[in-house]
N, C-alpha and C positions, 0 to 999 in steps of 0.2 A: 738729395742734392738740392739746396735752397740758394737761390740768388735773390738778395734784397737790393732793390733799386729805389732810392729815395731822391728827392729833390723838388724844387719850386714848381709852379705852374708854368707850362709852355717851354720847359727846358729841353724837352726831347726825350724824357724818360719813357713815356709810354710806347712810343715808336721803337725805341731801343729794346724795351722789355718784351713786346710782342716778337720782335725779330729773334731775341735770344731764346725766348721759349720755343719757338719754331725750330730754330738751328739745334738745340740740345734735346728736342723732343719732350719738353716739360709742360706742365700745366701753367696757366697764365691767370693771375687775379689783379685787376686794376682796383686797389683797395679805395681810390677816391670814388669810385663809382658807388660804393656802398654809402659813403656820406653824401654824395650828390643825390643819391636815390632817397635818403632820409629827408634831405632838403627839399627834394621835389615833392615828397609826400606831404611835407608840412605845407607848402606853397598851394598845393592842389586842394588842401582842405582848408586854406585860408587861415592857417595857424601860423603864429609868430615863431620863427625858427629859434628865437632867443629864449623862449620859455621852456625851461629845463624839464618839467614834468611831461609836457606834451612830447618834446623832442625824444626823451627817454622811452615813452610808450611807443612811439613811432619806430624807434631804433629796434626795440625788443620784437616788435611784430613784423619787422621788414623782411621781405623776401625779393629776390631779384625779379620774380614774376611780376611784382607791383610796378616795375618801370620798363616792362617788355616793349611797350610801344611809346614810352615817354621820351621827350627830348630833354635830356638832362645836361646838355652842353651849353646852355645859355648863360649869359652873365648873371642874371637873377638867381638861378640855381647854384651857380658857382659860389655866390655871396652867401646863399643859404647854407651850403656845405661848410664853408668856413665858420659860419655862426654855430652850427650844431656840432662841428668838430672839437670846439674848445670846451664843450660840456663833458666832464668825466663820466657821468652816468651813460652818455651816448657812445663814448669811446669804450666803456667796459662791455657794453652790450654787443658792440661789433668786434672786439678784440677776440673774444673766443671763436667767432666764426673764421676770422683770418687765420688763427693758429691751427685750427682743425683743418683748414684747406691746406696748410703747409705741411702738416703731419701726414695727412692722407689725401694726397692730390686725387681728383676725379680720374676715372677711366683707367685706373691702375697704372698711372705714369710714375716715373721714378723721383720725381721731384717737381719744384714750382719755382716760377719767377713771381714774385710779388712786388707791385710798384706802389709807392705812396710817399707819406712824409716822415713815418717813424718805423719803417719796417726793420732796419738794421739797429735801432736804438731800443725799440720796445717790443714789437711783434715777434721778431725773429732775432733776437740779439746774438744767438749762437750760429747763425748762418755762416757758412765758410767763405761765402763771397758777398761783399757789400760794396756797391756802388752809390755815389752821390752824384747826381748829374745836375748841373747848373749852367747858367748863362747870364750875360748881361740883362739887365731889368728891361731895357728898351728893346733888345732884340726879342726877348720873350714876348714883350707886348706886341711887337709888329708881327711875330709869328701868330698870335692869338688873333689879332685884328685881321690878318689876311684869311685866316681860317674861317672867321665870322663873316667877312665879306663874300668869300666863296659860297656861303650858305645864304646870301642875300640879306644879311642884317645890316643893311646900307645905313640905317639911322644911327649907328655907333660910329663915333669918331675915334681916331687914334688915341687922342688925349684921354677919352673916357676909359678906353681899354687899359692904357698905361696906369691911370690912377687905380683902377680895379686890381690890377696886378700888384701895385704898391701896398694896398689895403690888404689884400690876401696874404701877401708875404708877411706883413707886420702881424697879422693875427696868427698864422700858422707858426711863426718863429717866436711869437711873445706869449702864447698860452703856456698856462702853468702846467697843464697835463700834456706830456709827450710832445714838447715842442719840436718843431722841424729843425733839425740840425744833422750834420754828418756824424755817423758813428766814428769812435776814435780810430778804429782800423779800416774805415772805408776808403776806397780809392775815388778821389775827386776826379770827375770829367767835366771840363768846361767847354760847352758846345758853341760858344759865341762865334767862333769862326770855322767851325767844322760842319760839314755836310752830313747826313745821315749815314753814309757808308763809312766815312772816316770815323765817326763816333762808334759804329758797330765794330770796325777793326780794332780800335783802342780796347774796347770792353773785352772782346775775344782775347787778346793778348794777356789782359789782366786776368781774366777768368781762368784761362789755361794754366797760368802760373800757379794758381791756387788749388787746382783740382788734383786729386791723387793720380799718378801716373798708372 
C-alpha cells in the first residue's frame, strides 16, 4: 500500500502524511528531508549547493545520521535544498533510496506514505493513491512565517518568507528533471480554507474510495 503525497512548501502535506501513516499503520518518509539534508551538508562544508559534482558526491554519501542533530528547517537550508534538487545526478542518487523505502518499508510495515514534489509522477508512479496538496501562495507563506516566528526567527519578515516561497515554487515547478506537478490521476486537495482535521477527513474519503475492499 503506497500513498503518494505531493505539493509545494507549507501546503500541509507533511502534517497530512504523518497522520495518514499513523492512521493506516504505514511507514512515513519525508523525501524533502533527503534534499534538505544534502543541502545542509553542503552548507555545513561551505560548499556551493549549485556545484553539481560536489552536490552529487554529497548525495551519494548521504545518510540520515548526518543530520541527526541538524536544524534543516531554516530558510537557508530550504533554498539549498531547492538548488540541489534541480540537479539530475542528485535526484538519481536519492531516487533509489526512496523507491527501496517504498518497496520494502522498515519494521515489516505493509506500506508507506511518501511526501514530496514528484512522488506520484516519478518515484512511485504506480501508487494506488496519489494526492496533491496545495494552497494559496500567501497562505502558505503565512504558515511558514508563523512556524519560523514560533522558533524565534524574528529577524525574518513575512515579505522575505513570501518571496522565498515564490522562488522555491518557481525552481521546483520549472526544473527540467522531475518538475513539481500533480500526477494525471492525483486528487487535488486545496487546503487554503481548510483546517488540518478537514484536510485529513477529505484525504481519508479519497483514499478509502481507492483501496480494495
